[in-house]
PALONU-898504 format. One line per 4 residues: number of its first residue (from 1); their letters; for each residue x, y, z of C-alpha. Coordinates in steps of 0.5 Angstrom, whole numbers, plus 500, padded with zeros to 3 digits. Layout:
# residues N
NUM	a	X,Y,Z; ... $
END
This chain:
# residues 189
1	mtav	357,842,213; 357,847,207; 355,843,200; 356,846,193 $
5	vldv	350,845,189; 350,846,182; 343,849,180; 341,849,173 $
9	nlsl	335,850,169; 334,845,163; 329,843,157; 327,836,157 $
13	dgfa	332,834,152; 338,837,157; 339,844,154; 341,849,159 $
17	aapg	341,855,153; 338,856,146; 342,856,140; 345,862,139 $
21	srpg	345,865,146; 349,871,147; 351,875,153; 346,881,154 $
25	qplg	341,878,150; 335,874,151; 336,867,151; 331,867,145 $
29	dggd	328,861,141; 325,858,147; 331,859,152; 327,864,156 $
33	rlre	322,859,157; 327,856,162; 327,861,167; 320,863,166 $
37	wamg	318,859,172; 323,863,177; 318,869,176; 312,865,178 $
41	pevg	309,862,184; 313,856,183; 319,859,185; 317,858,193 $
45	rtpk	316,851,192; 324,850,190; 328,845,194; 334,849,197 $
49	paas	332,856,195; 338,860,192; 336,866,197; 338,861,202 $
53	agal	345,860,200; 351,863,203; 355,864,197; 354,864,189 $
57	icgr	358,862,184; 357,864,177; 361,865,170; 363,871,167 $
61	rtye	357,870,162; 352,870,167; 355,876,171; 354,880,164 $
65	tslp	347,877,162; 344,878,169; 348,885,172; 342,889,169 $
69	ewga	337,885,173; 341,884,179; 345,890,180; 351,891,184 $
73	ggph	347,888,190; 347,881,186; 341,877,186; 340,876,193 $
77	sptp	344,882,197; 348,881,201; 350,874,199; 357,874,196 $
81	vfvv	358,872,188; 364,869,186; 365,870,178; 370,865,175 $
85	thta	373,869,169; 379,869,165; 380,877,166; 376,881,171 $
89	pdgp	373,887,168; 376,894,169; 373,900,173; 371,900,181 $
93	rgds	366,896,184; 365,900,190; 361,896,195; 359,891,190 $
97	vytf	358,883,192; 362,881,186; 369,878,187; 372,876,180 $
101	vtdg	376,870,181; 381,869,175; 385,863,177; 380,857,176 $
105	vrpa	374,854,179; 377,850,185; 380,857,188; 373,860,186 $
109	vera	369,854,190; 374,855,196; 373,862,197; 366,861,196 $
113	raaa	366,856,202; 370,860,206; 365,866,205; 359,861,206 $
117	gdrd	360,859,213; 355,853,214; 351,855,209; 351,852,202 $
121	vrim	355,855,196; 350,855,189; 353,854,182; 349,858,178 $
125	ggpa	349,860,170; 351,856,164; 354,849,163; 361,851,162 $
129	lgqq	362,853,169; 358,847,172; 361,842,167; 368,844,170 $
133	claa	366,844,177; 363,837,176; 369,834,172; 374,837,178 $
137	glvd	369,833,183; 367,840,187; 360,839,186; 356,835,192 $
141	eilv	349,836,190; 345,838,183; 339,841,183; 335,841,176 $
145	hlvp	329,845,174; 327,841,169; 322,845,164; 317,842,160 $
149	wllt	320,844,153; 324,841,148; 329,846,145; 332,841,140 $
153	agtp	338,844,140; 343,849,144; 348,848,149; 347,841,153 $
157	mfen	349,841,160; 352,834,162; 357,833,157; 365,835,157 $
161	lgrg	365,832,164; 372,829,163; 371,823,167; 367,817,168 $
165	pvgl	360,816,170; 357,820,176; 353,817,181; 347,821,184 $
169	evve	342,819,189; 335,822,189; 334,827,195; 327,830,193 $
173	vvdt	323,831,187; 318,837,187; 313,837,181; 309,843,179 $
177	pavt	305,845,172; 311,850,170; 317,846,172; 319,839,176 $
181	hlhy	325,840,181; 330,834,181; 334,835,187; 340,830,187 $
185	rvvr	346,828,192; 353,826,188; 355,819,190; 362,819,192 $
189	g	366,813,191 $
END
């Protein structure tokens, strides 16, 4: 069965983005450090690698920030990427892997599940999208890449969930010098 996996990079103090981060700009003030592990040998030790997903979901900010790096083929071409946004950008997209979903997270997850077949759906990017998906009960698993860095301020990942506590079951922990990967299953009921 297809699992919807929330995939996030976090500082030890729980921030997913540094203060003042803006689309198209470096994360700054230590925020870039949250992604450095993904450019090194530790990426091969990640539980459930993003490249194995059948579909990806990201927010508009992640799309705009990452497009120069990803290009029209997305991060793992030809994996389809569903971008949750209020308005789709203008202009032709040709053979791009991107689909813009303007009617919310639930339709984005439904479309991504259909596209993924029997493979996982990966939610990538900023806290707002992850929070919306968690609040709507759409997340089956959480994969946290915990970086040994204290940002001391920024955008926290796990707030504004709009519901009571969320139970988690540890699936796997992989520790490396640059990052600790924490893989959890969301406990229902």
